[in-house]
N, C-alpha and C positions, 0 to 999 in steps of 0.2 A: 254351179248351182247357187241360187240366191240364198244368202244367210238365213233369212227370216223362214224361208220354206224348209230349209234343213233343220232349224230349230223347232218348227212345227212338227216335223216327222220324227223328232226325238221325244216329244212329249206324249204323255199318255194320261187318260182319264181313269180314276179310280171311284167307284161309287159303292153304296151300302156299307160304308164305314161306320163302326160303332161310335159312340159319342166320346169314348175315352181313348180313341186312336190318336196318336201324336205324330209329329213330323219324324221323330226318331223312330217310331215303329214302321213308318212307311220306308224310311231309308233302310232299315235293317231287312225288312221284307224283300224290298227289290235289289238289294246289295249282290246277292248271287248272280244277278243277270248283268251285272256291270256297274261301273261307276254312276251313281246317283248324282246329278248335278244341281238339281233343285227340287224343292217339294213345297206345295202351297195347300194348305188345309183351308177350306172355305168355312167361314163361321159368321154368325150374325154380328153385326157391328155393335149393336146395343147390349145383348144379352151374352155375347161370346159362345153361344151354343153352336155345337157342330151342325153343319147341314148335311153331314153324312157323305160328303164327296171331296175330292181333291184332285191335285194334279202333281204328276212326277215327270221331271226330265231326266232322261238318261244321256250318257255321253255320246253314244253313237245311235244311228237308226237301227243297226242290227241288234244292240242291246235292248232297244225300245221293242222292237218285234219279238225278241226272246221273252222279254218281261210280260208282254201281252200274251203270248201264247202260253207260257208256263204259269202266269200268275192268275190269269181269269177262272174263276170258280173256286179258288183256293180259299181256306179260312184264315182270317186275320182278326185276332181279338173276339172270337167266337161268333164271327159273321162271315158269311160266304160273300166274297167280293166280286165285283165285275171290274175287269180291266179291259179297256178299248183304247184305239187310236183317238186323239183329240180331233174332232171335226171343226173345221173352220169354213166359214162361208166365203 
């Protein structure tokens, strides 16, 4: 399998994050589903305000699938988050 395709399949999109959610919060939240290999929180370049979404990369495709299945609809920092597979064109 192509490495880039494999990497995409391990990436998940998380939205409806509270403004005070940190990368450490996301790592801790997804750690029960496997090794978190990367976290990106999207922020405004000028104000540094959170955009309310980010990306998490898991070690394996199986870990990513479990994180999506178990994490979607859960509460993180008083917000019900949406967790889904990253869609690529």
